[in-house]
C-alpha positions as CSV (number, residue, x, y, z in Angstrom):
1,M,12.9,-21.4,38.4
2,P,15.1,-20.5,36.5
3,Q,15.6,-17.6,34.5
4,P,14.0,-17.8,30.6
5,S,16.3,-17.6,27.8
6,S,14.2,-17.8,24.5
7,I,11.0,-16.8,23.3
8,A,10.0,-20.4,23.7
9,T,10.9,-20.9,27.1
10,I,8.7,-17.2,27.9
11,S,5.7,-18.7,26.2
12,Q,5.3,-21.6,29.0
13,L,5.1,-19.1,32.0
14,P,2.2,-17.7,33.4
15,F,1.0,-14.0,31.7
16,D,2.0,-12.0,34.7
17,H,5.5,-13.3,34.4
18,K,5.7,-12.7,30.7
19,R,4.5,-9.4,31.0
20,D,7.3,-8.7,33.2
21,L,9.8,-9.9,30.8
22,Y,8.6,-8.3,27.9
23,L,8.2,-4.6,29.9
24,D,11.5,-4.2,29.3
25,L,11.6,-4.1,25.7
26,V,8.6,-0.7,26.3
27,P,10.9,2.3,26.4
28,A,9.7,3.8,30.2
29,E,9.2,6.9,28.0
30,I,6.3,5.7,26.5
31,L,4.8,4.1,29.8
32,D,5.6,8.3,30.9
33,Q,3.8,9.6,27.8
34,F,0.7,7.5,28.0
35,Q,0.5,7.4,32.1
36,L,0.5,3.6,31.8
37,S,1.2,1.5,34.9
38,P,3.9,-1.5,35.1
39,F,1.1,-3.8,35.2
40,L,-0.4,-2.2,32.0
41,V,-3.7,-2.2,32.9
42,D,-6.1,0.7,32.1
43,R,-8.3,2.5,35.0
44,Q,-11.1,-0.1,34.9
45,G,-8.4,-3.3,35.4
46,R,-8.7,-3.8,31.8
47,Q,-5.8,-5.3,29.7
48,L,-3.7,-2.9,27.6
49,L,-1.3,-5.7,26.2
50,T,-1.5,-8.9,24.0
51,I,0.7,-11.5,23.6
52,K,0.0,-14.1,21.3
53,D,1.7,-17.1,21.4
54,S,1.1,-20.3,22.5
55,P,2.9,-23.1,25.1
56,K,6.0,-24.1,23.6
57,S,5.6,-21.5,20.0
58,S,8.9,-20.2,19.4
59,S,7.6,-17.1,18.2
60,V,5.4,-14.1,19.6
61,E,3.3,-11.0,18.2
62,L,3.0,-8.2,21.6
63,F,0.4,-5.5,21.1
64,L,0.8,-2.7,23.8
65,Y,-2.1,-0.3,23.5
66,H,-2.6,3.2,25.3
67,K,-6.5,3.1,25.0
68,Y,-8.5,0.0,25.7
69,G,-10.0,-1.5,22.6
70,Y,-8.1,1.7,20.4
71,Q,-7.9,0.4,16.8
72,D,-3.8,0.4,16.7
73,P,-1.4,0.0,19.5
74,I,1.3,2.4,20.5
75,V,3.9,-0.8,20.2
76,Y,4.0,-3.5,18.1
77,C,6.8,-6.6,18.9
78,H,7.1,-9.3,16.6
79,L,10.0,-11.6,17.9
80,T,11.0,-15.1,17.0
81,D,14.0,-17.7,18.3
82,T,16.4,-18.9,15.1
83,L,17.5,-22.3,15.0
84,N,20.4,-21.6,16.9
85,G,18.6,-19.6,19.9
86,Q,19.5,-15.8,19.7
87,I,16.5,-13.8,19.0
88,H,15.5,-12.4,16.3
89,V,12.8,-9.1,15.6
90,L,11.1,-9.7,12.7
91,L,8.7,-6.0,13.2
92,Y,8.9,-3.7,15.8
93,I,6.5,-0.5,15.4
94,M,5.3,2.3,17.7
95,N,2.5,4.4,16.4
96,D,1.5,7.9,17.8
97,P,-2.2,7.4,18.3
98,N,-2.8,11.3,17.8
99,S,-1.1,11.3,14.4
100,E,-3.2,11.3,11.2
101,R,-3.7,7.7,9.9
102,Y,-3.3,6.5,6.4
103,D,-5.0,2.8,5.3
104,V,-1.8,1.5,3.7
105,D,-1.8,-1.9,6.3
106,R,-4.9,-2.8,3.9
107,M,-6.6,-2.3,1.3
108,P,-10.1,-0.9,0.5
109,D,-12.1,-4.3,1.3
110,G,-10.1,-4.8,4.1
111,T,-7.6,-7.2,3.1
112,P,-4.5,-6.9,4.7
113,T,-1.6,-5.7,2.6
114,K,1.6,-6.8,5.1
115,F,2.8,-3.4,5.1
116,G,2.4,-3.2,1.4
117,T,4.7,-5.6,0.8
118,H,1.8,-7.9,-0.7
119,V,-0.1,-5.9,-1.9
120,R,-0.5,-2.1,-2.3
121,N,-3.0,0.9,-1.0
122,I,-1.7,3.1,-3.6
123,P,-4.0,6.1,-2.9
124,A,-3.2,5.5,0.9
125,E,0.2,5.3,0.0
126,E,0.0,8.2,-1.9
127,Q,-1.8,10.3,1.1
128,A,1.2,9.1,3.5
129,F,3.6,10.4,0.6
130,A,2.5,13.6,1.1
131,A,2.5,13.7,4.9
132,G,6.0,13.3,4.8
133,Y,5.6,9.4,6.3
134,L,7.7,6.5,5.5
135,P,6.7,3.1,3.5
136,G,5.1,1.2,5.7
137,Q,3.9,4.0,8.1
138,L,0.2,3.9,8.9
139,R,1.1,6.8,11.7
140,R,3.7,8.7,12.3
141,G,6.5,7.1,15.1
142,L,6.9,8.1,18.9
143,N,10.9,9.4,17.9
144,L,11.8,6.9,20.5
145,L,14.2,4.8,18.3
146,S,17.0,5.3,20.9
147,E,15.4,4.2,24.0
148,A,13.5,1.1,22.0
149,K,17.3,0.3,21.1
150,D,18.5,0.3,24.9
151,S,15.2,-1.7,25.6
152,F,16.0,-4.6,23.4
153,E,19.3,-4.7,24.8
154,R,18.3,-4.7,28.4
155,F,15.2,-7.3,27.0
156,I,18.4,-9.5,25.3
157,A,21.0,-9.3,28.5
158,N,18.3,-10.3,30.4
159,L,17.9,-13.6,28.6
160,G,21.4,-14.3,29.0
161,H,22.3,-13.5,25.0
162,T,25.1,-10.8,23.6
163,I,23.3,-10.5,20.2
164,Y,20.2,-10.2,18.4
165,F,19.0,-9.9,14.8
166,V,16.8,-7.8,12.7
167,N,15.0,-8.3,9.3
168,P,14.9,-4.6,8.0
169,L,11.7,-4.4,6.2
170,Y,12.4,-1.5,4.1
171,Y,15.5,0.8,2.5
172,H,15.5,3.4,5.0
173,N,15.0,0.7,7.9
174,A,18.6,-0.5,7.3
175,V,19.8,2.6,7.3
176,I,18.6,3.6,10.6
177,F,20.0,0.4,11.9
178,E,23.3,1.5,11.0
179,K,22.7,4.6,12.6
180,Y,22.6,2.6,15.7
181,G,24.8,0.5,15.5
182,F,24.0,-2.9,13.7
183,A,25.9,-5.0,11.1
184,Y,24.7,-7.5,8.4
185,Q,24.9,-10.9,8.6
186,S,23.4,-10.7,5.0
187,G,23.3,-7.9,2.8
188,R,25.7,-5.3,3.0
189,K,26.8,-5.3,-0.7
190,R,23.1,-4.8,-1.2
191,M,22.7,-2.4,0.2
192,E,25.8,-0.6,-1.0
193,R,24.9,-1.2,-4.7
194,I,21.6,-0.3,-4.0
195,H,23.9,3.4,-2.9
196,Q,25.6,3.3,-6.2
197,G,22.4,3.0,-8.2
198,F,21.8,6.7,-6.7
199,T,24.9,8.3,-7.0
200,P,25.4,10.4,-10.5
201,G,25.1,8.3,-13.4
202,G,23.8,5.5,-11.4
203,E,21.5,2.6,-12.4
204,F,18.3,4.0,-10.6
205,V,18.8,8.0,-11.2
206,S,17.9,7.8,-14.6
207,L,14.5,6.1,-13.8
208,L,13.5,9.0,-11.4
209,D,10.9,10.3,-13.7
210,D,9.4,12.3,-10.6
211,S,6.3,10.1,-10.7
212,A,4.6,9.6,-7.0
213,F,6.4,7.7,-5.6
214,R,10.3,8.3,-7.7
215,K,10.6,11.6,-7.2
216,Q,13.6,14.2,-9.1
217,G,16.4,14.4,-6.2
218,A,15.4,10.9,-4.3
219,Q,19.1,10.3,-4.4
220,N,20.0,12.8,-2.8
221,Q,17.0,11.5,0.4
222,I,16.9,8.3,2.3
223,R,13.2,8.9,3.1
224,L,12.8,9.3,-1.4
225,R,14.7,6.4,-2.3
226,S,13.1,4.3,0.1
227,W,9.4,5.2,-1.7
228,A,11.6,4.5,-4.3
229,I,12.7,0.9,-3.8
230,H,9.2,-0.1,-2.9
231,D,7.7,1.3,-5.6
232,G,9.4,-1.1,-7.4
233,I,12.5,1.0,-9.1
234,M,14.9,-1.9,-9.0
235,G,12.7,-4.1,-10.5
236,E,12.8,-6.6,-7.6
237,S,11.8,-6.3,-3.5
238,F,14.2,-5.2,-1.0
239,D,15.0,-8.4,0.5
240,G,17.4,-10.7,1.8
241,V,19.0,-8.4,4.3
242,T,19.6,-9.3,7.7
243,M,21.4,-7.2,10.5
244,Y,22.1,-7.9,13.8
245,K,23.0,-5.7,17.0
246,T,26.0,-6.5,19.6
247,I,25.0,-5.4,22.9
248,G,27.3,-2.1,23.5
249,A,28.5,-2.5,21.3
250,H,28.5,0.0,17.3
251,A,29.8,-1.1,14.0
252,G,30.5,2.3,12.6
253,I,29.0,0.5,9.5
254,N,27.0,3.5,6.7
255,T,26.3,2.2,3.5
256,A,24.8,5.6,2.0
257,P,27.7,8.4,3.2
258,N,27.0,11.8,3.0
259,T,23.3,11.7,2.2
260,G,20.2,13.1,4.2
261,W,17.8,12.3,5.3
């Protein structure tokens, strides 16, 4: 059987083959931390990995749980093929199941918020903000971003590609991706404009009114900048940014120099 080169070709494979391929997306440290077997089943033989795709589908959602029936996955990944056959990461999340959960992903009536990008659960976001979380975080992460990047590069290389693309959902995501060597397909000037807006005399500094998500001093911290942007300080949503990573290369981009976390 030829080696798959796309999400569409993987989607046609039996579950066990898909699982083995997608296992490359999970840092080995996660398997060790949660004592998961490479077969991703619990001791009762129940599946801990959910794969949502369909035959010939060009996109897939992966949910890996540390415990069967748990509310949130420890790893969530949404991948799709681009029109020219590259792999595009729409979302990748790692959750610490032992951390406090804040319902930023849903309204009190259960309506999904799309992580606050469509509608916002303000009380939950205020709690998450006070706890030191980032926009969109419903739990703390697992502090394995470097390992996750290495896992992605292994997965991409095994599919025969040398680059992959990501859409940073929030400002802080883009800054983090820069740190790990990503370059911009689109949106670099937008990121540079944002940085200028938070420098002394910049257009956003005067709008830091010390309200819930626009704290004075946010110009000096990526996390607080990201919350202010999520709160609409730019007068528009954070979008239009697409980045890519070349395997084994570091782009060396830094659009927020001399800014703390």
